[in-house]
ROGUNU-71468 format. One line per 3 residues: number of its first residue (from 1); their letters; for each residue x, y, z of C-alpha. Coordinates in steps of 0.2 Angstrom, whole numbers. Layout:
# residues N
NUM) A) X Y Z  ...;
END
This chain:
# residues 111
1) MAK) 0 0 0  6 18 -4  10 29 12;
4) TQR) -1 44 15  8 60 10  10 72 25;
7) YSM) 14 91 24  23 101 37  15 117 45;
10) EQI) 28 127 35  23 121 19  5 125 23;
13) RAV) 9 142 30  19 146 14  5 142 2;
16) QKR) -8 151 14  4 167 12  5 165 -7;
19) LRA) -14 163 -9  -18 177 2  -6 188 -7;
22) LPP) -14 185 -24  -22 200 -31  -40 200 -37;
25) KKV) -42 196 -55  -53 208 -66  -67 198 -71;
28) GKT) -80 208 -80  -96 205 -91  -97 205 -110;
31) MAE) -106 219 -119  -121 206 -121  -121 202 -103;
34) AVE) -120 220 -98  -134 225 -109  -144 210 -103;
37) LLA) -141 215 -85  -147 232 -89  -162 227 -99;
40) GDI) -176 232 -86  -168 249 -84  -165 252 -103;
43) RKA) -183 248 -106  -190 259 -93  -179 273 -101;
46) MEK) -187 269 -117  -204 269 -110  -200 287 -103;
49) GHS) -197 292 -121  -179 290 -123  -172 284 -140;
52) PAE) -160 270 -141  -147 283 -147  -148 292 -131;
55) IRG) -147 277 -120  -132 271 -131  -123 288 -127;
58) ILA) -126 285 -109  -119 268 -110  -104 274 -120;
61) GEG) -102 288 -107  -99 273 -94  -88 264 -106;
64) IQA) -100 251 -111  -101 250 -131  -118 244 -136;
67) SLS) -125 244 -153  -141 252 -158  -148 236 -165;
70) RLA) -146 227 -149  -155 241 -139  -168 242 -153;
73) ALW) -170 222 -150  -174 225 -132  -188 237 -136;
76) KKE) -195 226 -149  -194 212 -136  -203 222 -123;
79) EGT) -216 226 -136  -219 208 -140  -221 204 -122;
82) AQK) -232 218 -118  -244 214 -133  -244 195 -128;
85) KED) -248 200 -109  -263 211 -116  -269 195 -125;
88) DAA) -267 185 -110  -277 196 -100  -292 196 -111;
91) PVQ) -305 185 -102  -309 170 -111  -328 165 -111;
94) FKT) -335 148 -114  -353 144 -117  -356 126 -111;
97) EGC) -375 126 -109  -382 114 -122  -366 111 -132;
100) GLF) -364 94 -127  -345 97 -123  -347 87 -106;
103) IMP) -352 69 -106  -354 60 -90  -349 42 -90;
106) EKT) -362 30 -86  -361 23 -69  -358 4 -69;
109) EGR) -362 -7 -54  -347 -14 -45  -337 1 -45;
END
């Protein structure tokens, strides 16, 4: 059988010291991820009457380069979901009297 490897406290402390000294890595978001994270705020700004070009300028001022087509797609996506919500909100009425849609099974003895 193989012997279990053992490590000294000096080795563990040395590694601990090196790990704690590591600088934070710059982990950011892609342009698409940034726009998706900001999608709700962008849509609200568009609802207030701001154009995609204005919003693009605001994003560019903070260093986020987004295309007008991507911003316009957010608006179209919002319009599509808003229309779908309106369609879903309309009450559906069913007339079932005398239409024969509901047929009750006959009762059988023994069940």
